[in-house]
KOLMIBA-859985 format. One record per residue (C-alpha): residue in one letter; x, y, z; residue number from 1. Coordinates in pm, 1 decimal, decimal comma, padded with zeros to 6 digits, always signed. Each point is the difference from the previous one (the first is absolute). Example, Ala and Ser with C-alpha at 12.3 -4.5 7.8 and 13.67 -1.06 7.14 Angstrom:
! KOLMIBA-859985
  res      east     north        up    n
    A  +01230,0  -00450,0  +00780,0    1
    S  +00137,0  +00344,0  -00066,0    2
END
This chain:
! KOLMIBA-859985
  res      east     north        up    n
    M  +12359,6  +11729,0  +09109,0    1
    R  -00363,0  +00040,7  +00093,9    2
    W  -00163,2  -00300,4  -00219,9    3
    Q  -00327,7  +00234,4  -00019,5    4
    S  +00188,1  +00243,5  -00220,4    5
    I  +00065,1  -00261,3  -00313,2    6
    R  -00243,1  -00076,7  -00198,2    7
    R  -00113,6  -00320,6  -00118,9    8
    T  -00255,1  -00114,3  -00215,7    9
    V  -00230,5  -00303,0  +00096,9   10
    R  -00229,4  -00251,4  -00189,2   11
    V  -00241,2  -00182,3  +00203,0   12
    R  -00174,4  -00321,4  -00193,2   13
    G  -00184,7  -00200,0  +00243,3   14
    Y  +00248,1  -00067,0  +00262,5   15
    G  +00316,7  +00066,4  -00227,6   16
    I  +00171,4  +00269,9  +00084,4   17
    Q  +00330,4  +00146,9  -00174,7   18
    I  +00198,5  +00313,1  +00092,5   19
    K  +00184,9  +00096,4  -00312,9   20
    G  +00374,4  +00077,8  +00052,4   21
    M  -00025,7  -00288,0  +00278,4   22
    G  +00188,0  -00357,0  -00037,8   23
    M  -00304,3  -00193,2  +00139,1   24
    S  -00384,4  -00005,1  -00024,1   25
    H  -00049,5  -00040,5  +00390,3   26
    P  +00133,6  +00219,8  +00238,3   27
    N  +00128,7  -00078,8  +00276,8   28
    I  -00168,0  -00018,1  +00361,0   29
    V  +00131,6  +00123,5  +00325,6   30
    F  -00237,5  -00001,0  +00290,9   31
    V  +00087,0  +00096,6  +00349,1   32
    F  -00236,5  -00036,1  +00300,4   33
    G  +00074,7  +00122,5  +00366,6   34
    D  -00173,5  -00174,4  +00242,4   35
    Q  -00265,9  +00184,6  +00280,6   36
    H  +00045,0  +00389,9  -00239,1   37
    R  -00276,6  +00200,4  -00024,7   38
    L  -00067,1  +00265,8  -00237,5   39
    C  -00029,2  +00278,4  +00233,0   40
    T  +00370,3  -00050,2  +00097,5   41
    T  +00169,7  +00148,7  -00339,1   42
    G  +00052,4  +00328,1  -00131,9   43
    F  -00259,9  -00050,0  -00289,1   44
    G  -00257,2  -00147,7  +00194,8   45
    G  -00023,3  +00361,2  +00224,2   46
    N  +00232,9  -00072,1  +00262,0   47
    A  +00253,4  +00328,8  +00068,7   48
    Q  +00241,4  -00166,3  +00255,3   49
    V  +00112,5  -00386,8  -00150,7   50
    R  +00295,9  +00051,4  -00262,3   51
    S  -00094,6  -00211,2  -00272,2   52
    P  +00155,5  +00211,3  -00301,2   53
    Y  +00071,6  -00291,7  -00235,5   54
    M  -00387,3  -00133,0  +00008,4   55
    D  -00078,5  +00324,4  -00054,5   56
    Q  +00175,8  +00048,6  -00270,4   57
    M  -00130,2  -00311,0  -00136,4   58
    A  -00364,6  +00168,0  +00045,3   59
    E  +00087,0  +00281,3  -00202,5   60
    E  +00149,2  -00162,9  -00306,8   61
    G  -00229,5  -00273,1  +00040,3   62
    V  -00348,7  -00174,5  +00039,1   63
    V  -00135,6  -00007,3  +00339,1   64
    F  -00340,3  -00218,6  +00121,5   65
    E  -00158,1  +00242,6  +00239,2   66
    T  -00231,7  -00222,8  +00149,9   67
    T  +00237,1  -00309,3  +00023,9   68
    V  -00156,1  -00248,2  +00257,9   69
    S  +00090,0  -00294,4  +00192,6   70
    N  -00345,2  -00155,9  -00022,6   71
    V  +00122,3  -00290,2  +00275,0   72
    P  +00242,3  +00203,6  +00208,1   73
    V  +00234,6  -00233,5  +00134,3   74
    C  +00321,5  -00173,1  -00110,0   75
    T  -00051,4  -00359,5  -00152,0   76
    P  -00328,3  +00066,7  -00179,4   77
    W  +00131,4  +00317,1  -00159,7   78
    R  +00285,4  -00196,8  -00150,4   79
    A  -00214,1  -00272,2  -00095,7   80
    A  -00290,1  +00214,7  -00182,6   81
    F  +00332,6  +00199,4  -00171,8   82
    L  +00119,8  -00305,7  -00130,8   83
    T  -00295,6  -00176,2  -00100,4   84
    G  -00221,6  +00311,0  -00072,0   85
    Q  -00267,4  -00216,1  +00200,8   86
    Y  -00206,7  +00156,5  +00321,5   87
    P  +00035,2  -00230,1  +00313,1   88
    L  -00274,5  -00198,0  -00007,0   89
    T  +00063,0  -00154,6  -00323,6   90
    S  +00378,1  -00052,9  +00075,1   91
    G  -00106,3  -00094,2  +00339,7   92
    M  +00334,0  +00205,6  +00101,9   93
    F  -00169,4  +00249,8  +00250,4   94
    M  +00223,0  -00080,1  +00356,8   95
    N  +00364,4  +00045,8  +00029,0   96
    D  +00241,4  -00303,5  +00014,5   97
    V  -00225,9  -00207,4  -00246,6   98
    Q  +00196,1  -00150,8  -00357,9   99
    L  -00121,8  +00173,5  -00304,6  100
    P  -00113,6  -00300,2  -00215,5  101
    T  +00218,0  -00086,0  -00337,8  102
    D  -00316,9  -00116,7  -00183,4  103
    R  -00044,4  +00358,0  -00181,8  104
    P  +00173,7  +00248,5  -00236,6  105
    T  +00168,8  +00250,9  +00208,4  106
    F  +00161,6  +00365,9  -00092,1  107
    G  +00327,5  -00187,5  +00006,5  108
    T  -00100,5  -00314,3  -00208,4  109
    A  -00198,4  +00201,2  -00294,1  110
    L  +00327,5  +00186,4  -00015,6  111
    R  +00239,4  -00286,5  -00031,4  112
    D  -00251,0  -00128,8  -00256,6  113
    A  +00036,1  +00271,9  -00198,4  114
    G  +00367,4  -00008,8  -00034,0  115
    Y  +00107,8  +00232,6  +00281,7  116
    D  +00301,9  -00061,5  +00240,2  117
    T  -00186,3  -00002,2  +00339,5  118
    A  +00161,1  +00106,4  +00306,1  119
    Y  -00110,8  +00052,4  +00417,5  120
    I  +00167,9  +00135,3  +00251,6  121
    G  -00071,3  +00066,3  +00365,8  122
    K  -00315,9  -00080,3  +00197,9  123
    W  -00231,2  -00335,0  -00149,8  124
    H  -00261,6  -00058,9  +00321,5  125
    L  -00174,0  -00244,7  -00251,2  126
    D  +00134,2  -00321,0  +00112,0  127
    G  -00188,3  -00133,3  +00302,3  128
    P  +00087,6  +00020,4  +00339,9  129
    G  +00389,0  -00017,9  +00033,3  130
    R  +00088,1  +00329,4  -00016,0  131
    S  +00364,4  -00107,3  -00007,4  132
    D  -00032,2  -00279,8  -00247,4  133
    F  +00171,6  -00067,1  -00332,4  134
    T  -00217,6  +00037,1  -00276,8  135
    P  +00169,4  -00231,2  -00249,8  136
    P  -00024,4  +00040,7  -00440,0  137
    G  -00280,7  -00111,6  -00122,7  138
    P  -00391,2  +00116,0  -00016,5  139
    R  -00037,3  +00132,0  +00374,2  140
    R  +00270,5  +00283,3  -00178,7  141
    Q  -00314,8  +00086,8  -00157,2  142
    G  +00195,1  +00040,1  -00296,5  143
    F  +00288,1  +00251,1  +00071,9  144
    D  +00356,7  -00157,8  -00107,7  145
    F  +00261,7  +00218,5  +00152,4  146
    W  -00122,7  -00025,4  +00379,1  147
    A  +00179,5  +00143,5  +00320,9  148
    V  -00285,3  -00001,6  +00231,6  149
    G  -00071,7  -00021,2  +00418,7  150
    N  -00361,8  -00155,8  +00012,6  151
    C  -00080,7  +00325,0  +00292,9  152
    T  +00193,9  +00162,8  +00263,4  153
    H  +00020,3  +00335,6  +00162,3  154
    D  +00355,6  -00047,5  +00038,1  155
    Y  +00112,0  +00279,2  -00190,6  156
    M  +00395,9  -00032,1  +00076,0  157
    N  +00189,6  -00327,9  -00119,3  158
    S  -00292,4  -00148,5  -00074,9  159
    L  -00099,0  -00357,4  -00136,8  160
    Y  -00036,7  -00095,9  -00391,5  161
    Y  +00068,6  -00280,8  -00202,4  162
    R  +00124,6  -00056,5  -00377,5  163
    D  -00058,9  -00350,1  -00138,8  164
    T  +00123,0  -00208,7  +00265,5  165
    P  -00117,4  -00049,7  +00298,6  166
    E  +00316,5  +00194,7  +00171,7  167
    P  -00134,3  +00320,6  +00202,1  168
    L  +00212,3  +00323,6  -00086,2  169
    H  -00064,9  +00297,8  +00148,1  170
    W  -00010,6  +00360,2  -00148,9  171
    D  +00258,3  +00243,2  +00093,4  172
    G  -00118,7  +00266,0  +00222,8  173
    Y  -00307,6  +00191,6  -00034,6  174
    D  -00215,7  -00249,7  -00279,8  175
    V  -00128,5  +00237,2  -00180,2  176
    E  +00313,1  +00156,2  -00121,4  177
    A  +00160,9  -00360,2  -00050,0  178
    Q  -00286,2  -00126,9  -00187,8  179
    T  -00016,6  +00293,2  -00242,3  180
    S  +00401,4  -00054,5  -00084,8  181
    M  -00057,3  -00338,5  -00096,3  182
    A  -00336,7  +00147,6  -00202,3  183
    I  +00209,8  +00230,2  -00163,0  184
    D  +00281,2  -00290,2  -00023,1  185
    Y  -00293,1  -00185,5  -00233,5  186
    I  -00076,9  +00296,1  -00211,6  187
    Q  +00354,2  +00047,9  -00040,9  188
    D  +00088,8  -00364,6  -00128,1  189
    H  -00264,1  -00051,1  -00170,6  190
    D  +00070,8  -00068,6  -00395,6  191
    G  -00287,2  +00178,0  -00097,9  192
    R  -00083,1  -00298,2  -00278,2  193
    K  -00354,8  -00013,7  +00185,6  194
    P  -00174,8  +00282,4  +00207,5  195
    F  -00001,0  -00118,7  +00357,1  196
    A  -00235,3  +00061,0  +00254,8  197
    M  +00085,9  +00041,7  +00374,6  198
    V  -00166,7  +00065,0  +00317,4  199
    M  +00146,7  +00124,5  +00287,7  200
    S  -00215,1  -00028,3  +00349,8  201
    W  +00184,5  +00207,9  +00240,9  202
    G  -00135,2  -00092,8  +00401,3  203
    P  -00008,8  +00376,1  +00128,6  204
    P  -00137,0  +00187,7  +00082,9  205
    H  -00201,3  -00240,7  +00185,7  206
    N  +00108,8  -00008,5  +00366,0  207
    P  +00249,3  -00019,3  +00215,4  208
    Y  +00004,1  +00371,1  -00102,9  209
    Q  +00333,7  +00071,0  +00147,5  210
    A  +00160,3  -00300,4  -00227,8  211
    V  +00207,2  +00311,8  -00213,2  212
    P  +00292,1  +00149,3  +00001,6  213
    Q  +00067,3  +00251,4  +00213,4  214
    K  +00074,4  +00275,9  -00286,7  215
    Y  -00370,0  -00042,8  -00101,1  216
    L  -00146,5  +00033,6  +00376,1  217
    D  +00201,8  +00295,8  +00047,2  218
    M  -00196,5  +00150,1  -00257,1  219
    Y  -00302,8  -00019,0  +00201,9  220
    P  -00016,4  +00110,1  +00329,4  221
    P  -00262,5  -00166,3  +00199,8  222
    E  -00114,7  +00337,5  +00156,2  223
    E  +00026,6  +00196,6  -00340,8  224
    M  -00260,6  -00310,6  -00131,7  225
    E  -00311,6  +00222,1  -00129,2  226
    I  -00315,5  -00242,7  +00107,8  227
    R  -00303,1  -00075,6  -00210,3  228
    L  -00307,7  +00196,5  +00125,5  229
    N  -00184,0  -00393,9  +00050,2  230
    C  +00266,7  -00142,7  +00215,4  231
    P  -00128,8  +00090,4  +00367,0  232
    E  +00291,8  -00196,5  +00197,9  233
    P  +00338,6  +00040,1  -00231,9  234
    N  +00280,0  -00186,8  +00036,1  235
    R  +00279,0  +00241,5  -00136,7  236
    E  +00293,6  -00251,9  +00041,1  237
    D  -00250,9  -00245,7  -00258,1  238
    L  -00028,2  +00267,4  -00224,4  239
    S  +00332,4  +00112,9  -00010,8  240
    G  +00154,9  -00354,2  -00141,7  241
    F  -00268,4  -00027,8  -00182,4  242
    Y  +00094,0  +00287,3  -00280,7  243
    A  +00367,0  -00079,0  +00085,5  244
    H  -00056,8  -00328,0  -00173,4  245
    V  -00240,3  +00225,4  -00296,5  246
    T  +00348,1  +00180,7  -00071,0  247
    A  +00191,6  -00306,4  +00010,7  248
    L  -00229,2  -00166,0  -00268,1  249
    D  -00018,0  +00337,7  -00152,3  250
    D  +00396,4  +00002,7  -00067,9  251
    Q  -00012,6  -00389,3  -00106,6  252
    L  -00262,0  +00090,6  -00279,9  253
    A  +00230,9  +00287,3  -00088,0  254
    R  +00307,6  -00222,6  -00049,4  255
    L  -00197,8  -00274,4  -00155,5  256
    G  -00154,6  +00271,7  -00290,2  257
    E  +00343,2  +00155,7  -00017,2  258
    A  +00137,0  -00362,4  -00124,7  259
    L  -00280,8  -00022,3  -00261,9  260
    E  +00102,3  +00324,2  -00109,6  261
    Q  +00390,8  -00091,1  +00000,7  262
    E  -00093,5  -00333,7  -00204,4  263
    G  -00221,5  +00216,8  -00254,8  264
    L  -00262,5  -00216,8  +00087,1  265
    M  -00275,4  +00253,3  +00152,5  266
    D  -00140,3  +00088,1  -00309,6  267
    N  -00117,5  -00368,5  -00040,8  268
    T  -00085,5  -00051,9  +00347,4  269
    I  -00325,1  -00022,2  +00180,2  270
    F  +00111,3  +00109,4  +00364,5  271
    V  -00222,7  -00010,4  +00254,8  272
    Y  -00032,0  +00071,4  +00371,0  273
    T  -00291,6  -00121,3  +00234,5  274
    S  -00070,5  -00155,9  +00317,6  275
    D  -00212,2  -00293,7  +00180,6  276
    H  -00165,7  +00222,8  +00228,1  277
    G  +00015,2  +00275,9  +00250,2  278
    D  +00072,4  +00038,3  +00407,5  279
    M  -00242,1  +00234,3  +00181,7  280
    I  +00290,5  +00074,4  +00275,8  281
    G  -00234,1  +00093,6  +00258,6  282
    S  -00291,6  +00178,5  -00251,5  283
    Q  -00341,4  -00070,2  +00103,1  284
    G  +00165,8  -00179,9  +00334,0  285
    R  +00113,1  -00240,2  -00212,3  286
    Q  +00279,8  -00223,9  -00127,6  287
    R  +00195,5  -00132,9  -00274,4  288
    K  -00255,7  -00146,9  -00280,6  289
    Q  -00308,0  -00181,5  -00074,9  290
    H  -00234,5  +00300,9  +00058,1  291
    P  -00219,3  +00125,0  -00251,9  292
    W  +00152,5  +00357,0  +00045,7  293
    D  +00202,0  +00200,6  -00250,5  294
    E  +00313,6  -00006,1  +00228,1  295
    S  -00016,6  -00388,2  -00032,1  296
    I  -00185,3  -00039,7  -00390,6  297
    H  +00134,8  +00291,1  -00176,1  298
    V  +00359,4  -00052,7  -00169,5  299
    P  +00213,6  +00153,4  -00223,0  300
    F  +00023,4  -00130,0  -00321,9  301
    V  +00276,9  +00218,6  -00279,1  302
    M  +00115,1  -00152,0  -00332,4  303
    R  +00176,8  +00128,7  -00293,7  304
    C  -00051,8  -00144,7  -00258,4  305
    P  +00180,2  +00151,6  -00300,0  306
    G  -00184,2  +00040,5  -00360,2  307
    Q  -00297,2  -00097,8  +00093,7  308
    A  -00132,3  +00298,2  +00281,4  309
    S  +00068,0  +00355,7  +00006,0  310
    A  +00173,1  +00156,1  +00304,9  311
    G  -00194,3  +00081,3  +00304,8  312
    H  -00317,5  -00214,3  -00113,4  313
    R  -00256,0  -00114,7  +00285,5  314
    V  -00240,5  -00240,6  -00011,2  315
    T  -00242,7  +00069,1  +00250,8  316
    S  -00286,1  -00263,8  -00011,1  317
    P  +00073,4  -00307,7  +00261,7  318
    F  +00282,1  -00244,6  -00010,4  319
    N  +00048,8  -00344,5  +00130,3  320
    V  +00239,9  -00208,7  +00077,8  321
    V  -00174,1  -00270,3  -00212,5  322
    D  +00080,7  +00228,2  -00305,2  323
    I  +00340,3  +00043,2  +00017,0  324
    M  +00083,3  -00299,5  -00135,8  325
    P  -00231,4  +00076,6  -00331,7  326
    T  +00076,7  +00317,7  -00064,3  327
    L  +00396,8  -00088,4  +00008,8  328
    L  +00010,6  -00231,7  -00243,4  329
    G  -00253,1  +00177,9  -00221,9  330
    L  +00258,9  +00290,2  +00037,7  331
    A  +00235,4  -00261,1  -00079,8  332
    G  -00130,1  -00190,0  -00299,3  333
    V  -00073,6  -00296,0  +00218,3  334
    S  -00345,8  -00245,1  -00057,2  335
    I  -00154,1  +00075,6  +00317,8  336
    P  -00144,9  -00374,2  +00127,6  337
    D  -00329,8  -00044,0  +00032,4  338
    T  +00010,2  -00066,3  +00356,5  339
    A  +00050,0  +00360,2  +00094,3  340
    E  -00277,5  +00194,8  +00184,7  341
    G  +00177,7  +00322,9  -00066,1  342
    R  -00081,8  +00198,0  -00271,0  343
    D  +00263,3  +00144,7  -00220,6  344
    H  +00041,6  +00387,8  +00059,7  345
    S  +00293,9  +00045,2  -00286,8  346
    P  -00263,2  +00196,8  -00191,5  347
    A  -00057,9  +00214,0  +00270,1  348
    V  +00433,7  +00085,1  +00002,5  349
    R  +00003,4  +00069,2  -00372,9  350
    G  -00292,0  +00257,1  +00062,1  351
    E  -00215,9  -00172,4  -00265,9  352
    P  -00356,1  -00061,6  +00139,1  353
    F  -00107,1  -00160,8  +00278,7  354
    D  -00303,4  -00112,4  +00243,7  355
    G  +00240,1  -00015,6  +00329,6  356
    N  -00132,4  -00196,0  +00303,9  357
    K  -00346,6  +00159,6  +00199,1  358
    A  +00191,9  -00105,3  +00329,7  359
    A  +00285,9  -00236,2  +00144,6  360
    Y  -00116,5  -00266,6  +00199,1  361
    T  +00112,9  -00067,7  +00328,6  362
    M  -00004,6  -00223,5  +00256,1  363
    S  +00154,1  -00200,7  +00320,6  364
    I  -00142,2  -00337,1  +00014,0  365
    A  +00208,4  -00172,1  +00315,4  366
    P  +00136,4  +00295,5  +00166,8  367
    F  +00267,9  -00108,2  +00273,2  368
    A  -00152,9  +00022,7  +00354,0  369
    E  +00289,6  +00243,5  +00110,1  370
    F  -00123,6  +00278,1  -00281,9  371
    R  -00365,1  -00001,7  +00242,8  372
    G  -00218,3  +00008,9  -00327,8  373
    Q  -00266,2  -00267,8  -00120,8  374
    P  +00013,5  -00042,5  -00359,6  375
    W  -00141,0  +00264,7  -00247,4  376
    R  -00099,0  +00094,8  -00361,2  377
    G  +00069,0  +00328,9  -00160,2  378
    L  +00057,1  +00232,3  -00309,8  379
    R  +00175,4  +00245,6  -00080,2  380
    T  -00107,2  +00288,7  -00282,8  381
    E  +00171,0  +00292,1  -00075,5  382
    R  -00155,5  +00150,3  +00215,1  383
    Y  -00159,8  -00135,0  +00246,7  384
    T  +00090,4  -00343,7  +00207,6  385
    Y  -00312,9  -00216,7  +00124,9  386
    T  +00077,5  -00337,9  +00268,6  387
    R  -00192,8  -00218,3  +00186,4  388
    N  +00054,2  -00285,4  +00220,3  389
    L  -00217,7  -00230,5  +00155,9  390
    D  -00205,7  +00227,2  +00194,0  391
    G  -00055,9  +00190,6  -00284,4  392
    P  +00098,5  +00333,9  -00152,1  393
    W  +00272,7  +00138,9  +00165,9  394
    L  +00225,0  +00293,2  -00160,8  395
    L  -00088,7  +00209,4  -00281,2  396
    Y  +00211,2  +00301,6  -00107,4  397
    D  -00002,6  +00254,5  -00198,3  398
    N  +00382,1  -00003,5  -00082,7  399
    E  +00030,2  +00355,0  -00235,1  400
    A  -00181,1  +00180,7  +00347,1  401
    D  +00170,0  -00176,9  +00248,6  402
    P  +00319,9  -00173,8  -00115,3  403
    Y  +00098,8  -00131,9  +00340,1  404
    Q  -00383,0  -00134,0  +00035,9  405
    I  -00063,9  +00136,1  +00297,3  406
    D  -00371,3  +00029,3  -00019,5  407
    N  -00167,1  -00335,1  -00088,2  408
    L  -00320,7  +00083,8  -00147,2  409
    I  -00176,7  -00304,8  +00055,3  410
    G  -00379,5  +00031,0  +00106,5  411
    Q  +00013,6  +00383,1  -00027,3  412
    P  -00315,3  +00107,6  -00164,3  413
    A  +00164,0  +00195,6  -00275,8  414
    Y  +00163,7  -00301,7  -00133,7  415
    T  -00230,8  -00246,1  -00000,5  416
    D  -00006,4  -00020,2  -00379,8  417
    L  +00364,2  -00018,5  -00034,2  418
    Q  +00017,0  -00291,1  +00239,5  419
    Q  -00261,2  -00193,0  -00158,2  420
    R  +00187,3  +00095,3  -00350,1  421
    M  +00340,8  -00145,2  +00165,0  422
    E  -00206,7  -00282,1  +00169,6  423
    N  -00154,8  -00128,7  -00369,7  424
    L  +00300,5  +00029,7  -00170,5  425
    L  +00211,2  -00204,6  +00266,7  426
    Q  -00285,5  -00270,7  +00038,7  427
    A  +00086,3  +00020,9  -00412,4  428
    M  +00342,0  -00057,3  +00012,0  429
    M  -00054,5  -00297,5  +00258,0  430
    A  -00253,3  -00171,5  -00227,0  431
    E  +00228,7  +00062,3  -00265,8  432
    R  +00314,4  -00217,4  +00213,6  433
    G  -00229,4  -00218,3  +00117,3  434
    D  +00082,1  +00109,6  +00355,5  435
    E  -00191,2  +00023,2  +00279,5  436
    L  +00056,4  +00190,4  +00388,3  437
    A  +00048,0  -00274,0  +00218,8  438
    P  +00185,4  -00078,3  +00331,4  439
    A  +00378,0  -00102,5  -00094,2  440
    L  -00079,0  -00382,4  +00120,9  441
    V  -00209,4  -00040,8  -00279,5  442
    F  +00286,2  +00062,9  -00213,9  443
    L  +00256,9  -00127,3  +00167,1  444
    D  -00200,3  -00340,9  -00012,7  445
    R  -00043,1  +00018,1  -00348,9  446
    Y  +00384,0  +00010,2  -00112,3  447
    G  +00111,6  -00220,3  +00274,2  448
    Y  +00169,0  +00276,9  +00168,5  449
    E  +00066,5  -00066,0  +00375,4  450
    V  +00123,3  +00308,4  +00217,8  451
    D  +00162,5  +00067,4  +00362,1  452
    R  -00179,5  +00243,5  +00265,6  453
    A  +00125,7  +00255,8  -00156,5  454
    G  -00222,0  -00070,8  -00357,5  455
    A  +00322,8  -00046,6  -00189,1  456
    V  +00084,0  -00273,8  -00185,0  457
    P  +00339,4  -00134,4  +00207,3  458
    Y  +00311,2  +00070,7  -00125,8  459
    R  +00375,5  -00112,3  +00062,8  460
    N  +00265,5  +00245,9  +00006,3  461
END
């Protein structure tokens, strides 16, 4: 039964939302995200080769934030910004492998305090440099009660995780499948007396690209991979594995959706798929993340939100990672912490009048040396990308006319006025955040971080 075919009456009073015919005043939340999944490797994001039928179905039947931007395109900083609703220079979380403070509200604590059962399954990457360490029950779990988590691993076969004791456990086989099975068990075993909020964090499609069941690799022969126009030296094997991971994730997302349907929960569940950042995979001659191009910052965000949004609804204004927490809390009828710096976009989801963001504010504060980058700040509007680094204005693209971001408009006389408008907007956004574009060492010293020769916080596997 498709959820959009069932009519529901919605009553909004402040943050309180009640859905007629349902037993709970707050909807369940299932928030799923992959690691390093770019929008342009989804069917609904315009890719005709990758197989992502369930994500595409969610886009058809639900809500898509078309300009969802990873403001700080690297793992730990994005996760911290999602949970706290705070920008990296507020939380201090602008590096990988640092520990999220326990002195502020988070997505988990806000929901738990509102009466939700909370669960987190999968990759955490928020508990410091010990990537295989145990996170004990208590404040460092940031409000999540049910816990099946590994801090950080990219070994997707039989990988390590913990429950409530320091005894190490291992996922059986491809961890995306095993984690989804545990999530389904959680949904089926939940007693329904309270709403639940579950976050599931998958490791793929982050490299290693070949660490995926063979049946998915067989779907994408490397010699048949279609190469993006901005990719000068393609690695077809990497691209094949990346697509294979995406299709594997899509299958598991479908399993999760089917479980919600079978349990009769889809009509009262906010169901989201997104990613922390993208992956260049050779576009612009670059690899991985931390870059200002769309392959790195432009990510999928698709959501089923029954009773509050019409099927196929599109929100086109830029959507920041810090907006996710307040938006989901707003849709769930839960008070938004005053510490959150993002904006509640729930009116936009409901189709109500809403003044969207002019731009998403993007940044790399202390990039790893391996990315041959220097710090940069930028913005992504619905149409344009603008970035400056320590040397001055760096990138300007018209993404409508130039979707592969090949023609850099910086310094071109015909675009002088546009460049100045983008620069003025960026400076205003930096001033609002109290930010400055300075060498990485300025911020490393300010926050007391020590880094290795690669410019990264040293970590232990």
